[in-house]
C-alpha positions as CSV (number, residue, x, y, z in Angstrom):
1,M,-38.8,-45.7,-13.3
2,L,-39.1,-46.2,-9.6
3,D,-41.8,-44.1,-8.1
4,R,-41.4,-42.3,-4.8
5,R,-43.5,-44.9,-2.9
6,T,-41.4,-47.8,-4.2
7,V,-38.1,-46.0,-3.2
8,L,-39.5,-45.3,0.3
9,R,-40.7,-48.8,0.9
10,A,-37.4,-50.3,-0.3
11,G,-35.5,-47.9,2.0
12,V,-37.6,-49.0,5.0
13,A,-37.1,-52.6,4.1
14,A,-33.3,-52.1,3.9
15,G,-33.3,-50.4,7.3
16,A,-34.9,-53.5,8.8
17,G,-31.8,-55.4,7.9
18,L,-30.0,-53.7,10.8
19,L,-32.3,-55.7,13.2
20,V,-30.9,-59.0,12.0
21,P,-28.0,-60.0,14.2
22,G,-24.8,-60.5,12.2
23,A,-26.6,-59.5,8.9
24,L,-23.9,-56.9,8.1
25,R,-20.5,-56.7,9.6
26,A,-17.8,-54.1,8.9
27,L,-14.1,-54.3,9.6
28,E,-11.7,-51.4,9.9
29,P,-9.3,-50.9,6.9
30,E,-5.9,-52.4,7.4
31,S,-4.2,-49.1,7.3
32,P,-6.4,-46.0,7.4
33,R,-4.2,-43.1,6.5
34,V,-4.2,-39.4,5.9
35,V,-3.2,-39.1,2.2
36,N,-3.0,-35.4,2.0
37,P,-0.5,-33.6,4.3
38,R,-2.5,-30.4,3.9
39,A,-5.7,-32.1,4.8
40,A,-8.4,-30.2,6.8
41,E,-9.0,-31.3,10.4
42,S,-12.7,-30.6,10.4
43,M,-15.6,-30.5,7.9
44,I,-18.9,-28.6,8.0
45,V,-21.5,-29.6,5.3
46,I,-24.3,-27.1,5.0
47,W,-27.0,-29.2,3.5
48,L,-29.7,-27.2,1.7
49,P,-32.0,-29.9,0.2
50,G,-34.9,-29.3,-2.1
51,G,-32.9,-28.4,-5.3
52,M,-31.4,-24.9,-5.2
53,A,-32.0,-22.9,-8.4
54,Q,-28.3,-22.4,-9.3
55,T,-29.2,-19.9,-12.0
56,D,-30.4,-17.4,-9.4
57,M,-27.6,-18.2,-6.9
58,W,-24.2,-19.6,-7.6
59,D,-24.3,-19.6,-11.4
60,P,-26.5,-16.6,-12.2
61,K,-27.7,-15.9,-15.7
62,R,-28.8,-12.7,-17.4
63,H,-31.6,-11.0,-15.4
64,T,-34.9,-11.2,-17.3
65,P,-37.7,-9.2,-15.6
66,F,-41.2,-10.7,-15.6
67,R,-43.4,-9.9,-18.5
68,K,-46.8,-11.6,-18.8
69,G,-46.8,-13.8,-21.9
70,M,-43.0,-14.1,-22.2
71,K,-41.6,-17.3,-23.6
72,G,-39.8,-19.7,-21.3
73,S,-36.8,-19.5,-23.6
74,E,-36.5,-15.8,-22.7
75,L,-36.3,-16.4,-19.0
76,L,-32.7,-16.8,-18.0
77,G,-32.5,-15.3,-14.5
78,T,-35.0,-13.8,-12.1
79,C,-32.5,-11.5,-10.2
80,P,-29.7,-9.1,-11.1
81,L,-26.1,-10.2,-10.9
82,I,-23.8,-8.8,-8.2
83,P,-20.0,-8.7,-7.9
84,T,-18.2,-10.6,-5.2
85,A,-14.9,-10.3,-3.4
86,A,-13.5,-12.8,-5.9
87,D,-12.4,-11.1,-9.1
88,G,-14.6,-12.0,-12.0
89,V,-17.1,-14.1,-10.0
90,Q,-20.7,-13.0,-9.7
91,L,-23.6,-14.2,-7.7
92,G,-27.3,-13.7,-7.8
93,A,-28.7,-10.6,-5.9
94,G,-29.8,-11.4,-2.4
95,L,-26.5,-13.1,-1.5
96,E,-24.6,-9.9,-0.8
97,N,-23.1,-11.2,2.5
98,I,-21.8,-14.5,0.9
99,A,-20.5,-12.4,-2.0
100,S,-18.3,-10.5,0.4
101,V,-16.5,-13.7,1.5
102,M,-16.2,-15.4,-1.9
103,D,-12.4,-14.6,-2.0
104,K,-12.2,-17.4,0.6
105,G,-14.2,-19.9,-1.4
106,C,-14.7,-21.6,-4.8
107,I,-17.8,-22.5,-6.8
108,V,-18.1,-25.6,-8.9
109,R,-20.7,-24.6,-11.5
110,S,-20.5,-27.7,-13.6
111,L,-21.4,-30.5,-11.3
112,A,-22.7,-32.7,-14.0
113,N,-24.8,-35.9,-13.9
114,D,-26.1,-38.3,-16.4
115,V,-28.5,-39.9,-14.0
116,M,-32.1,-38.5,-14.3
117,F,-34.0,-38.5,-11.1
118,G,-37.3,-37.1,-12.5
119,A,-39.7,-36.1,-9.7
120,I,-38.0,-38.1,-6.9
121,H,-35.9,-35.8,-4.6
122,L,-35.0,-38.6,-2.2
123,K,-33.2,-40.7,-4.7
124,A,-31.1,-37.6,-5.7
125,Q,-30.5,-36.8,-2.0
126,Y,-29.4,-40.4,-1.3
127,Y,-26.9,-40.1,-4.2
128,M,-25.5,-36.8,-3.0
129,M,-25.1,-38.0,0.6
130,T,-23.6,-41.5,-0.2
131,G,-22.2,-41.3,-3.7
132,Y,-24.2,-44.5,-4.6
133,L,-27.4,-44.8,-6.5
134,F,-30.3,-46.3,-4.6
135,P,-30.6,-49.2,-4.1
136,A,-26.9,-49.7,-3.6
137,G,-27.0,-53.4,-2.7
138,V,-26.0,-52.7,0.9
139,K,-26.8,-50.0,3.3
140,A,-24.5,-47.2,2.0
141,P,-22.9,-45.0,4.7
142,S,-23.3,-41.2,4.4
143,M,-20.5,-38.8,3.7
144,G,-20.6,-37.8,7.4
145,A,-20.2,-41.3,8.6
146,I,-17.3,-41.9,6.2
147,V,-15.4,-38.8,7.4
148,G,-16.2,-39.6,11.0
149,R,-15.2,-43.2,10.8
150,T,-12.1,-42.8,8.6
151,R,-10.6,-39.8,10.4
152,G,-12.0,-40.6,13.8
153,R,-12.5,-38.2,16.7
154,R,-10.5,-35.1,17.2
155,H,-11.6,-34.9,20.9
156,E,-12.3,-38.1,22.9
157,H,-15.6,-36.8,24.2
158,I,-16.9,-35.2,21.0
159,P,-18.7,-37.5,18.5
160,A,-16.9,-37.8,15.2
161,Y,-20.1,-37.1,13.3
162,I,-22.7,-34.5,14.5
163,Y,-25.9,-33.6,12.7
164,I,-27.6,-30.3,13.4
165,G,-31.1,-29.1,12.3
166,R,-33.1,-32.3,11.5
167,D,-35.8,-33.5,13.9
168,I,-35.4,-36.9,15.3
169,D,-38.5,-38.4,13.6
170,S,-39.4,-41.7,12.1
171,S,-43.2,-41.1,11.8
172,D,-43.5,-41.9,8.1
173,E,-41.6,-43.7,5.3
174,E,-40.1,-40.5,4.0
175,R,-38.5,-39.6,7.3
176,I,-37.3,-43.1,7.8
177,F,-35.6,-43.1,4.4
178,I,-33.9,-39.8,5.1
179,N,-32.6,-41.1,8.4
180,E,-31.1,-44.0,6.4
181,F,-29.0,-42.0,3.9
182,I,-27.7,-39.5,6.5
183,G,-26.8,-42.4,8.8
184,P,-24.0,-44.8,9.2
185,G,-25.2,-47.5,6.8
186,F,-23.5,-50.8,7.4
187,Y,-20.9,-49.2,9.5
188,G,-23.2,-49.6,12.5
189,V,-24.6,-47.6,15.4
190,Q,-21.2,-46.5,16.7
191,H,-20.8,-44.4,13.6
192,A,-24.3,-42.9,13.6
193,P,-24.6,-39.1,13.8
194,F,-25.1,-37.4,17.1
195,M,-28.4,-35.6,16.5
196,I,-29.0,-32.0,17.6
197,P,-32.4,-31.0,16.2
198,D,-32.5,-27.4,17.3
199,A,-29.6,-25.4,18.6
200,T,-31.9,-22.8,20.1
201,Q,-33.5,-25.3,22.3
202,G,-30.4,-26.9,23.8
203,L,-30.3,-30.6,24.2
204,A,-32.0,-32.2,27.2
205,T,-30.1,-35.5,26.8
206,L,-26.9,-33.7,27.9
207,S,-28.4,-33.1,31.3
208,A,-29.6,-35.6,33.9
209,A,-33.3,-36.0,34.4
210,A,-34.9,-33.9,37.2
211,G,-33.9,-35.2,40.6
212,V,-31.1,-37.4,39.3
213,S,-27.7,-36.4,40.4
214,T,-24.6,-37.3,38.4
215,E,-23.6,-39.7,41.2
216,R,-26.9,-41.4,41.0
217,L,-26.7,-41.6,37.3
218,D,-23.2,-43.2,37.5
219,R,-24.5,-45.8,40.0
220,R,-27.1,-46.7,37.5
221,M,-24.5,-47.1,34.7
222,A,-22.5,-49.3,37.0
223,L,-25.5,-51.4,37.7
224,F,-26.2,-51.7,34.0
225,R,-22.7,-53.0,33.4
226,N,-22.9,-55.5,36.3
227,L,-26.2,-56.8,35.0
228,N,-24.7,-57.2,31.5
229,A,-21.9,-59.3,33.0
230,L,-24.5,-61.8,34.2
231,A,-26.0,-62.3,30.8
232,D,-25.5,-65.3,28.6
233,R,-22.0,-65.4,27.1
234,S,-23.4,-65.2,23.5
235,L,-25.0,-61.8,24.5
236,R,-22.0,-60.5,26.5
237,D,-19.6,-61.2,23.6
238,A,-22.0,-59.9,20.8
239,Q,-20.5,-57.1,18.7
240,K,-23.9,-55.3,18.6
241,A,-24.2,-55.4,22.4
242,A,-20.7,-54.0,22.8
243,E,-21.5,-51.2,20.3
244,Y,-24.6,-50.1,22.1
245,A,-22.9,-50.2,25.4
246,K,-20.1,-48.0,24.0
247,V,-22.7,-45.5,22.7
248,M,-24.2,-45.3,26.2
249,D,-20.7,-44.7,27.8
250,D,-20.0,-42.0,25.2
251,A,-23.3,-40.3,25.9
252,R,-22.5,-40.2,29.6
253,A,-19.1,-38.8,28.9
254,M,-20.6,-36.0,26.8
255,M,-22.7,-34.7,29.8
256,D,-19.5,-33.2,31.1
257,S,-17.8,-32.5,27.8
258,P,-17.2,-29.6,25.4
259,V,-20.3,-30.6,23.5
260,K,-22.5,-29.4,26.4
261,Q,-20.4,-26.3,26.9
262,A,-20.9,-25.4,23.2
263,F,-24.6,-24.8,23.9
264,D,-23.8,-21.9,26.1
265,Y,-23.4,-19.6,23.2
266,Q,-26.1,-17.2,24.3
267,R,-24.1,-16.5,27.5
268,D,-20.6,-16.7,26.0
269,E,-20.9,-14.9,22.7
270,P,-21.4,-11.1,22.3
271,A,-25.0,-10.3,21.5
272,D,-24.1,-8.4,18.3
273,L,-22.3,-11.5,17.0
274,V,-25.2,-13.8,17.8
275,A,-27.4,-11.3,15.9
276,Q,-25.3,-11.8,12.8
277,Y,-26.3,-15.5,12.8
278,E,-30.0,-14.4,12.7
279,P,-31.9,-14.5,9.4
280,E,-32.9,-11.2,7.8
281,I,-36.5,-12.2,7.6
282,S,-38.8,-13.5,10.4
283,S,-41.4,-16.3,10.4
284,G,-44.1,-13.7,10.4
285,D,-42.9,-12.1,7.1
286,I,-42.9,-15.2,4.8
287,A,-45.7,-16.4,2.6
288,D,-45.9,-19.9,4.0
289,K,-45.9,-19.4,7.8
290,S,-46.1,-23.1,8.4
291,Y,-42.6,-23.7,7.3
292,Y,-39.7,-21.6,8.6
293,F,-36.4,-22.8,9.9
294,G,-34.3,-19.6,9.4
295,R,-33.4,-18.9,13.0
296,R,-32.9,-22.6,13.8
297,F,-30.6,-22.8,10.8
298,G,-28.5,-19.7,11.7
299,H,-28.0,-20.8,15.3
300,G,-27.1,-24.2,14.1
301,L,-24.2,-22.7,12.2
302,L,-23.1,-20.8,15.2
303,L,-23.2,-24.0,17.2
304,A,-21.2,-25.8,14.5
305,R,-18.4,-23.1,14.7
306,R,-18.3,-23.6,18.5
307,L,-18.1,-27.3,18.2
308,V,-15.3,-27.1,15.6
309,E,-13.4,-24.9,18.1
310,R,-13.8,-27.6,20.7
311,G,-12.6,-30.4,18.6
312,A,-15.4,-31.7,16.4
313,R,-14.5,-33.6,13.2
314,M,-17.6,-33.7,11.0
315,I,-20.7,-31.6,11.3
316,Q,-23.7,-31.4,9.0
317,V,-26.1,-28.5,9.3
318,E,-29.4,-28.8,7.5
319,Y,-32.1,-26.4,6.6
320,Q,-34.7,-29.0,7.2
321,Y,-36.1,-30.6,4.1
322,G,-39.9,-30.6,3.4
323,P,-41.5,-31.6,0.1
324,F,-42.6,-28.5,-1.9
325,K,-41.1,-26.4,0.9
326,G,-37.9,-24.3,1.2
327,F,-35.7,-24.8,-1.8
328,D,-38.2,-27.3,-3.3
329,M,-39.7,-24.5,-5.3
330,H,-42.3,-25.0,-8.0
331,E,-45.0,-22.4,-7.9
332,N,-43.9,-18.9,-7.0
333,G,-40.3,-19.7,-7.4
334,W,-39.1,-16.1,-7.6
335,S,-40.7,-14.8,-4.4
336,R,-39.8,-17.9,-2.5
337,M,-36.2,-17.7,-3.6
338,V,-36.1,-14.1,-2.2
339,E,-37.3,-15.4,1.2
340,M,-34.8,-18.3,1.3
341,K,-31.9,-16.0,0.5
342,Q,-32.9,-13.8,3.4
343,Q,-32.7,-16.8,5.7
344,I,-29.4,-18.2,4.7
345,D,-27.2,-15.4,3.3
346,R,-26.1,-13.6,6.5
347,P,-25.6,-16.7,8.8
348,I,-23.5,-18.5,6.2
349,A,-21.3,-15.5,5.6
350,R,-20.9,-14.9,9.4
351,L,-19.8,-18.6,9.8
352,I,-17.1,-18.1,7.2
353,R,-15.9,-14.9,8.7
354,D,-15.9,-16.4,12.2
355,L,-13.8,-19.3,11.2
356,D,-11.4,-17.1,9.3
357,E,-11.0,-14.6,12.2
358,R,-10.3,-17.4,14.6
359,G,-7.7,-19.0,12.4
360,L,-9.8,-22.1,11.8
361,L,-10.8,-21.7,8.1
362,D,-7.6,-23.2,6.6
363,S,-8.2,-26.3,8.7
364,T,-12.0,-26.5,8.2
365,L,-13.6,-27.4,4.9
366,V,-17.1,-25.9,4.5
367,V,-19.3,-27.3,1.8
368,L,-22.7,-26.0,0.6
369,A,-24.6,-28.7,-1.2
370,T,-28.0,-29.6,-2.6
371,E,-29.3,-32.6,-4.5
372,F,-29.8,-31.2,-8.0
373,G,-30.4,-27.9,-9.9
374,R,-33.5,-26.2,-11.3
375,T,-34.7,-25.3,-14.8
376,L,-38.0,-24.4,-16.5
377,A,-41.0,-26.6,-15.7
378,A,-41.7,-29.3,-18.3
379,Q,-45.2,-30.1,-16.9
380,P,-48.1,-27.9,-15.7
381,A,-48.0,-29.4,-12.2
382,A,-45.1,-30.2,-9.8
383,G,-44.1,-33.8,-9.1
384,I,-45.1,-35.5,-12.3
385,E,-42.3,-34.8,-14.7
386,P,-40.8,-38.1,-16.1
387,D,-37.1,-38.8,-16.0
388,G,-35.2,-36.5,-18.3
389,A,-38.1,-34.3,-19.2
390,A,-36.7,-31.0,-17.9
391,E,-33.1,-31.8,-19.0
392,T,-34.0,-31.0,-22.6
393,Q,-36.5,-28.2,-22.0
394,S,-35.6,-25.1,-24.1
395,G,-38.7,-23.1,-23.0
396,E,-39.7,-22.4,-26.6
397,G,-43.1,-24.0,-26.1
398,L,-43.7,-22.6,-22.6
399,T,-45.7,-19.3,-22.1
400,I,-45.3,-17.7,-18.7
401,E,-48.8,-16.5,-18.0
402,H,-48.4,-15.1,-14.4
403,E,-45.8,-14.4,-11.7
404,G,-46.5,-17.8,-10.1
405,M,-44.7,-19.3,-13.1
406,Y,-41.8,-16.9,-12.9
407,G,-38.8,-18.7,-11.6
408,F,-37.1,-22.1,-12.1
409,H,-39.3,-24.9,-11.1
410,G,-38.4,-28.1,-12.9
411,H,-35.9,-30.6,-11.5
412,F,-32.6,-30.4,-13.3
413,S,-30.5,-33.5,-12.5
414,S,-28.1,-32.8,-15.4
415,C,-26.2,-29.9,-13.7
416,S,-26.0,-28.0,-10.4
417,S,-23.5,-26.1,-8.3
418,M,-21.5,-26.8,-5.2
419,V,-19.8,-24.1,-3.1
420,C,-16.7,-24.8,-0.9
421,F,-14.9,-22.5,1.6
422,G,-11.6,-23.0,3.4
423,G,-9.6,-26.2,3.7
424,P,-6.9,-27.1,1.1
425,L,-9.0,-26.0,-1.9
426,R,-8.3,-23.1,-4.2
427,H,-10.1,-19.8,-3.2
428,G,-11.6,-16.9,-5.1
429,M,-12.6,-18.8,-8.2
430,A,-15.5,-20.4,-10.1
431,Y,-14.8,-23.6,-11.9
432,G,-16.6,-24.9,-14.9
433,K,-19.2,-23.3,-17.2
434,T,-22.8,-23.9,-18.2
435,A,-24.7,-22.9,-21.2
436,D,-26.2,-19.4,-21.2
437,R,-29.5,-20.6,-22.5
438,H,-31.8,-23.5,-21.7
439,P,-31.0,-26.3,-21.3
440,M,-28.1,-25.0,-19.1
441,V,-25.9,-28.1,-19.1
442,A,-22.2,-28.1,-18.4
443,V,-20.2,-26.9,-21.5
444,E,-16.7,-26.6,-19.9
445,N,-15.0,-28.7,-17.3
446,P,-17.9,-31.0,-16.2
447,V,-17.3,-32.6,-12.8
448,K,-19.0,-35.9,-12.0
449,L,-20.3,-36.4,-8.5
450,I,-17.9,-39.3,-7.9
451,D,-15.0,-37.0,-8.6
452,M,-16.4,-34.2,-6.5
453,H,-16.7,-36.6,-3.6
454,A,-13.2,-37.8,-4.2
455,T,-12.0,-34.1,-4.1
456,L,-13.8,-33.5,-0.8
457,Y,-12.4,-36.7,0.7
458,H,-8.9,-35.9,-0.5
459,A,-9.3,-32.5,1.1
460,M,-10.1,-34.3,4.4
461,G,-7.1,-36.7,3.9
462,I,-9.1,-39.7,2.8
463,A,-8.1,-41.7,-0.2
464,P,-11.1,-42.2,-2.6
465,D,-10.3,-46.0,-2.8
466,T,-10.6,-46.4,1.0
467,S,-12.8,-49.4,1.7
468,Y,-14.5,-51.3,4.5
469,I,-15.5,-54.9,4.4
470,T,-19.1,-55.9,4.4
471,E,-20.6,-59.3,3.4
472,G,-17.0,-60.5,2.7
473,R,-16.2,-57.8,0.1
474,P,-14.9,-54.2,0.1
475,F,-17.2,-51.3,-0.1
476,Y,-15.5,-48.1,-1.2
477,V,-16.0,-44.5,-0.1
478,T,-16.4,-43.6,-3.8
479,K,-18.2,-45.9,-6.2
480,D,-15.9,-48.9,-6.7
481,G,-13.0,-46.7,-5.5
482,H,-12.8,-45.0,-8.9
483,G,-13.3,-41.4,-7.8
484,K,-10.5,-39.0,-8.9
485,P,-9.8,-35.7,-7.1
486,V,-10.2,-32.7,-9.4
487,K,-6.6,-31.2,-9.4
488,A,-7.8,-27.8,-10.6
489,L,-9.7,-27.4,-7.3
490,L,-6.8,-28.2,-5.0
491,A,-4.5,-25.5,-3.7
């Protein structure tokens, strides 16, 4: 088993390959095409890493109140079930706002996986974001880069791939590795995400430095181009140099573009609407006051909606991942889940309603994803379970001694849920079924990740066997081009 440190070091070493001129080179496909006439024009991925406990959210099981000394096998769900706007579909309590818009979405409850990731979140996140197991042999591009590159820009001055909610940070191996699997991979810098760390803080890079007028900035850009023209021919004609110059030109164009205008939401939007993107719990009301991104996340969703209105193609909004934080719940899983629901429920529902009310939901695919599910802990401490330990845990030998053990703490690679809204997918349904007792594996209509990715790409008009050339061979958007869209999910 690869331990976490080995994965991180390998990821950093892989990242260094970008610094070698000509090490990786990608060519455009001969005929990129939209394969689905009903394809969505935009995509918003709401990335909730840490491993959401599906049994208390999208695939709720029978509520089992806490009782000291109860067996793990008795614990099926830590919250009541609530009805939704979709007939016959229930969610876990605390998601009442999302429940009210489930007639516009579908839940895949049987996202099955036969790869066991054990204690390593980042390997599972890499797999979800790229569709390839790490190490993939080459620098695999993220889903965002794939959609951005293959479908291209909707508006000439809006980046094809925008990432909201993650700090621009490479201060340690873990953050460097995350930057790799949300990035462009071998596609190159021109397909990297445009990073917006915090919507509430605006983006200083869209404004000139103090005392620098746009005329002065444009003169500097002209000087830069003239100096480049004097360089040695091998540098002038280098692909990498041209790519970086194009990135700079695009950045300058965005200073007067709809991207900058989208940040004016506090001025443009009604105050009561902005308030609906606020979480229902503040930073002062949570147990761990050192880790709170609720307001940042909600405003990121509002910014995403405004960017889609202005012509964005692909946007990913993250509730920023932190080990043993957020949805990475081990101890006190029940109480932490209550807090996380209060941070995400209202903003996500408001986004769906906003898109629908503006006539954008049919042309926008919204996806809620995490890296794996949750089950009963197989070990007394977090982070030490071996691959596959939790997958077979029935709970018969586990005694729940106190409320800190009440919840779903173990990593459950075998099965999780994904939720989709809008686009050309079926609405008002739950697909697949999992066992009612531990281990809660898929028992009806299991969906492999490769086929779920193929479904999402098909919904965006991208064939699952689309490939780009690197190191003289094709690299496909789904593993070896073998992904098959799940027809039952397509409208």
